[in-house]
C-alpha positions in Angstrom: -6.7 11.4 6.7 -9.3 13.0 4.3 -10.6 11.1 1.9 -14.0 9.9 -0.4 -13.2 6.3 -1.0 -15.5 4.8 -3.7 -14.0 2.3 -5.6 -16.2 -0.2 -6.7 -16.4 -3.3 -5.9 -16.3 -4.9 -8.6 -12.8 -2.9 -9.6 -11.4 -3.8 -6.4 -11.7 -7.4 -6.6 -10.2 -7.0 -10.4 -7.5 -5.4 -8.8 -6.9 -8.1 -6.4 -6.6 -10.2 -9.5 -3.8 -8.4 -10.7 -1.9 -8.2 -8.0 -1.7 -12.1 -8.1 -1.4 -12.6 -11.3 1.8 -10.2 -11.5 3.5 -13.5 -10.0 1.5 -16.5 -10.1 1.1 -16.4 -14.1 5.3 -16.6 -14.4 5.8 -19.1 -11.4 3.9 -22.2 -12.2 6.7 -23.8 -11.7 8.0 -22.7 -8.0 7.4 -25.7 -5.4 5.1 -24.8 -2.5 5.3 -26.2 1.0 2.8 -28.3 2.4 -0.2 -26.3 3.0 -1.1 -24.9 6.3 -3.5 -22.8 7.9 -2.9 -19.2 7.4 -1.6 -17.1 11.1 -0.4 -13.8 9.6 2.9 -15.3 10.0 2.9 -18.6 8.3 5.7 -20.8 7.4 4.4 -21.4 3.8 6.5 -20.1 0.8 4.0 -19.7 -1.7 4.6 -18.2 -4.9 2.9 -14.5 -3.7 3.2 -13.4 -0.4 1.2 -10.0 -0.2 1.3 -7.7 2.6 -1.6 -5.3 3.3 -0.6 -2.1 4.6 -4.6 -0.5 6.2 -5.3 2.6 6.5 -6.6 5.1 9.4 -8.5 3.5 12.0 -8.3 0.2 10.4 -5.0 -1.7 12.4 -3.8 -1.0 15.6 -0.6 -2.7 17.6 -2.8 -5.8 18.9 -4.1 -6.2 15.1 -4.9 -9.6 14.1 -2.3 -9.9 11.4 -4.9 -13.1 9.4 -8.0 -11.3 9.9 -9.5 -9.8 6.8 -10.9 -6.7 7.4 -11.5 -2.9 6.2 -10.7 -2.0 2.3 -8.0 -4.5 1.5 -10.3 -7.1 2.8 -12.1 -6.5 -0.5 -8.6 -7.3 -2.2 -7.3 -9.9 -0.7 -10.5 -12.3 0.1 -10.7 -12.7 -4.0 -7.1 -13.3 -4.3 -7.0 -15.8 -2.0 -10.2 -17.4 -3.7 -8.9 -17.6 -7.1 -5.4 -18.6 -6.6 -5.7 -21.4 -3.2 -2.6 -22.4 -1.7 -0.9 -20.5 -4.1 -0.9 -17.0 -2.2 -0.7 -16.0 1.3 -1.2 -12.4 2.6 -0.9 -10.9 6.0 -2.1 -7.3 7.4 0.4 -4.8 9.2 -0.3 -4.4 12.6 0.7 -0.8 13.5 -0.3 2.2 14.9 -3.1 3.3 12.3 -4.2 6.6 14.3 -4.3 10.1 14.0 -2.9 11.2 16.9 -5.7 10.0 18.5 -8.2 11.2 16.1 -9.9 7.8 15.3 -9.0 4.5 16.7 -5.7 2.5 16.0 -3.5 4.7 17.9 -2.7 7.7 20.2 0.7 8.7 18.1 0.6 11.7 15.7 0.2 10.9 12.1 3.7 10.9 11.0 5.1 8.9 13.8 2.4 6.3 12.9 4.1 6.5 9.1 7.2 6.3 10.5 6.9 3.1 12.7 4.7 1.5 10.3 7.5 1.9 7.8 10.0 0.5 9.5 7.5 -2.6 10.4 6.8 -3.3 7.2 10.5 -3.3 6.2 11.0 -5.9 8.8 8.1 -7.9 7.5 9.3 -7.9 4.3 12.8 -9.3 4.7 11.2 -11.8 7.0 9.7 -13.0 4.1 12.1 -12.5 1.7 14.8 -14.5 3.9 12.6 -17.3 4.4 11.4 -18.1 0.9 14.1 -17.7 -2.0 11.5 -17.8 -4.6 8.5 -16.4 -3.4 7.5 -12.9 -4.9 6.4 -9.8 -2.7 3.1 -8.0 -3.3 2.7 -4.9 -1.3 -1.0 -2.9 -1.2 -1.8 -0.1 0.9 -4.7 2.3 1.4 -4.7 6.0 2.7 -2.5 6.2 5.3 -1.2 2.5 4.6 -0.5 3.5 1.2 1.9 6.4 2.0 3.6 3.2 4.1 3.8 1.0 1.1 4.7 4.0 -0.8 7.5 4.7 0.7 8.7 1.5 1.2 8.6 0.9 -2.7 10.7 4.6 -3.4 13.7 2.7 -1.5 13.1 -0.6 -3.0 13.0 0.8 -6.9 15.8 3.3 -6.0 18.2 0.5 -4.6 18.0 1.5 -1.0 16.2 -1.2 0.5 17.8 -4.6 1.2 15.4 -6.4 -0.8 15.7 -6.3 -4.7 13.4 -5.0 -6.8 12.6 -8.2 -9.0 11.9 -10.1 -5.6 8.5 -7.6 -5.8 5.7 -9.0 -8.2 3.6 -5.6 -7.7 2.5 -2.7 -5.5 -0.9 -1.3 -5.2 -1.5 2.4 -3.6 -5.0 3.7 -3.3 -6.2 7.1 -2.1 -2.2 7.7 -1.5 -0.6 10.7 -0.2 2.6 10.2 -1.9 0.7 10.4 -5.3 2.8 12.7 -7.7 0.0 15.8 -9.3 -1.3 14.5 -12.2 0.4 11.3 -11.7 -1.4 8.3 -14.0 -2.2 5.1 -13.2 1.5 3.7 -13.0 3.5 6.9 -12.2 6.2 7.7 -14.2 4.8 5.6 -17.1 2.2 7.7 -18.9 -0.3 5.8 -20.9 0.1 2.2 -19.4 -3.2 0.2 -18.6 -1.9 -3.2 -17.5 0.9 -3.7 -14.9 4.5 -5.2 -15.7 5.9 -8.8 -15.4 8.6 -9.2 -12.9 11.5 -9.1 -14.1 12.9 -12.8 -16.0 8.8 -13.8 -16.2 6.3 -13.8 -18.6 3.2 -13.4 -17.0 0.2 -14.1 -19.5 -3.0 -12.8 -18.9 -1.7 -9.5 -17.9 -3.0 -7.1 -20.7 -6.2 -8.5 -20.5 -6.5 -7.5 -16.7 -6.3 -3.2 -18.2 -8.1 -0.8 -16.1 -8.9 2.5 -17.7 -9.4 4.9 -14.3 -9.4 8.9 -15.3 -6.2 10.3 -13.4 -6.9 12.4 -11.4 -5.7 15.9 -11.7 -4.4 16.7 -8.3 -1.7 15.3 -5.7 -1.2 13.6 -2.2 -1.6 15.8 0.7 1.0 14.0 2.5 4.9 15.7 2.3 6.2 17.2 -0.5 9.1 15.0 0.3 7.2 12.0 0.2 5.7 12.2 -3.6 6.7 10.0 -5.7 6.9 11.3 -9.3 8.1 7.4 -10.0 9.3 4.1 -8.7 12.9 3.6 -10.0 13.1 0.0 -11.1 9.7 -0.5 -9.4 8.0 1.9 -12.2 5.2 -0.3 -14.4 4.8 -3.0 -11.5 3.2 0.2 -9.2 -0.1 1.1 -9.3 -1.7 4.5 -7.9 -5.6 4.2 -7.7 -7.4 7.8 -7.1 -10.8 9.6 -7.4 -11.6 12.8 -8.4 -12.1 14.8 -5.3 -10.4 12.4 -2.2 -8.1 15.1 -0.8 -5.8 12.1 0.1 -4.6 11.8 -3.4 -6.2 14.5 -5.6 -5.5 17.8 -3.3 -5.3 20.7 -5.1 -1.7 21.2 -7.1 0.9 24.2 -6.3 -1.4 24.3 -2.6 1.8 24.7 0.1 -0.2 26.5 2.6 -2.6 23.1 2.4 0.5 21.1 2.8 1.6 23.4 5.7 -1.3 22.4 7.4 -1.6 18.8 7.2 2.2 18.7 8.0 1.1 20.3 11.5 -1.9 18.4 12.1 0.6 15.4 10.8 2.8 15.8 13.6 -0.3 16.8 16.5 -1.7 15.1 19.4 -5.5 15.3 18.2 -7.2 12.9 21.2 -10.8 13.5 20.4 -11.7 13.6 24.3 -9.2 16.2 25.3 -9.6 19.3 23.4 -7.0 21.4 25.5 -4.2 18.9 24.7 -5.2 18.8 21.2 -4.9 22.8 21.0 -1.6 22.9 23.0 0.0 20.2 20.5 -1.5 22.1 17.8 -0.1 25.3 18.9 3.5 24.2 19.4 
């Protein structure tokens, strides 16, 4: 996915604290299982379990779910440090490729998104089934934001077996499903800090305000995936995008660009086999 990510380290660290604080400030009374070494598939039941969906080339089916890497490591590492023992995290191990054009997987982008979404549903369901008092956080970057956004849309619209009140917050970085001109919190214009999960009072969230200028464009993903809001999760889903990042700030009203992206997203694009790439694009 074309992108130009220039998020500052300070801003990303603040984002990690926001994601963690959305649940932790309200769940001081939640009892935790005894601390165990994190395996990425641990049996711990912390107050907050964050699932990260890495971007293109940052994951693969063989990736270790507990290994901090890529853009999302700059969010999860400070989050774990800020709330030791009260949060856990895992990364989705999926074919995060672009038809073989980058490492991660050889399947087309569209197939990678579909497969990643199925895995995210199962991973999140296993956590909520095992941990009655644990809330989820979802964080996605680029291609991973596409997957996390689709899942958040399902939850917010009541199309998932996971209730919206089990989700503390969602952070989307360089999201290809970003609606043109969407504010920081899509569907909640003017909001500067995340809402608390239902039934909680998360003290301190207002002090974590972030005020990036909203990019005028929108996501480069299929038009059917663009999300003007997130239903019951609106106000708890933050979408961060910088000007000029084609993943989330492609020109509005550019159907030809979406068509080209759609074609490329369904193609095999192995960099060492140009004939296969050309044939796949032609098909």
